C-alpha positions, -999 to +999 in steps of 0.1 A: -252-026+532-217-039+537-188-027+516-186-043+482-154-061+471-139-051+437-155-080+418-190-070+431-184-034+421-174-045+386-205-067+383-228-038+392-211-013+369-210-038+341-247-044+345-255-007+345-232+000+315-257-010+287-287+011+278-310-019+273-302-032+308-311+002+322-343+001+303-350-035+316-344-024+352-368+005+347-395-019+333-389-045+360-390-019+388-427-013+379-438-049+376-424-084+371-423-096+335-414-127+315-387-127+288-413-124+260-430-094+275-397-077+283-385-084+247-416-067+233-411-037+255-374-033+248-377-041+211-350-068+211-349-105+207-357-129+235-322-142+233-308-108+238-331-101+267-320-134+283-283-124+281-291-090+296-310-107+324-282-131+331-258-101+337-284-083+358-289-115+379-251-119+383-250-084+397-277-091+422-301-065+406-328-089+393-343-121+405-364-148+388-396-164+399-410-195+380-447-193+373-458-224+355-440-225+321-428-190+324-400-173+345-409-138+356-382-114+365-383-085+390-359-061+405-345-073+438-355-054+470-318-045+476-310-034+440-311+003+447-289-002+478-264-022+457-262+005+431-258+032+458-231+012+476-212+007+443-211+044+436-202+053+472-175+026+472-156+045+446-153+076+466-146+064+501-111+073+514-097+051+541-085+063+575-052+081+572-053+081+534-027+104+520-026+122+486+001+110+461+035+127+461+026+149+432-005+161+451+016+170+481+041+190+460+012+210+444-002+216+479+031+231+489+032+253+459+059+234+440+057+226+404+055+190+393 
């Protein structure tokens, strides 16, 4: 997966920052569910589930599939890769990256 830009990183971390959204991802990773079924499993209103799903969709972690009158949601095939890439993106040092001046002083044994 390609490197994620800062906006994409924020979207993924924002999506993963709420307990209900994490629970929703766990439920949806097992099977696709409509808003009503997901609402019953999570114990929150359908409106709240819809808002959580919107954030998860914006992050590219969940996708929708219309089936008659209902829209079923499921985890995208690349959701795990997006989460992994977001975490790894925080810790990648570029070529030739240097520590800050304070870090260099500490490395030389000087006090800050």
